[in-house]
N, C-alpha and C positions, 0 to 999 in steps of 0.2 A: 427930259427923256420920251424913249417911247417906253412901250407897257412891259420893259423887261431891265434890268439895272448890269454894266458891265462892270465887271469885279475881274482886274489882271486877265481880260480878254475873252472871257468866261460869263458869256450869257443866263443870266439867274433869273426865271418870270418872278413875275409878280405875285402869285400867288402863292409862290414858296417865300419868296422873300418876307411878307405877310405873316405866312404862318413860321419863320423864325419870331421877327419880331413878337407875335402874339403872344402874352404868356398868361393867359385865360383859363388856362389847364393848369397850369403849375401848381393850384391848390390840391386839386385832385389828385395827382401824385402824391403829391405831400403825404396828403393822407393815405393813400394806398400803400405809402412806403412806411407808416406809423403803423397800421391795420397790420403789414405783415413783421414788423418787428415785436408787435404786439404779442401775435400766433406764435413766434420760435420760443418768445419769453414760456409762453403760456405752455406748448410743447414740451419746452425744456424744465420746467418746474411740473409739470404731468408725472414724467418719466422720473426724475430726482429725487421726488417729496415722497415718495409711498415705502420705498424700503425706509428709511431712516422715520418713518409714523409706525412701523413693523418693528422695529430695533424697539420703540421707546415704549411702544401696548407689550413686547415679550419682556422690556426688565419691571416695567410696568407689576402686571402678571406673576411674575418671577415671585418678586417683593410680596404682594400680594399673598401668595400661596405661599412664603414663608410664613409670614403671619400668621394665616392662619392655622396651623401646622402649630402654630404652638399658644394657641387659641383651645381652651377645654370645648368640648361637645356637652352643651348642653342636654342629648338627646339618649348620650349613652355614659355610663359610669365612666367616671378615670377622665379618658382624653388624652389632647397631648399636652402642654403645660412645657414651658422652656424653662 
């Protein structure tokens, strides 16, 4: 055949055919898509996890405050006591 192929009456240049058949850049595209997926997951975690940590820390803090109100203060006489 000549420098281009015929396909259904349409002439496709040889460079376009070699570009379509070449899969050398496929790995780069897959790594790019994988990186994008990891980035989306990281942003989603960055947005959703801190409020949950805040709630857990708040619950822990209120529990510690409740327990410390039941403990006698060593610096003053009397103090709490449950």
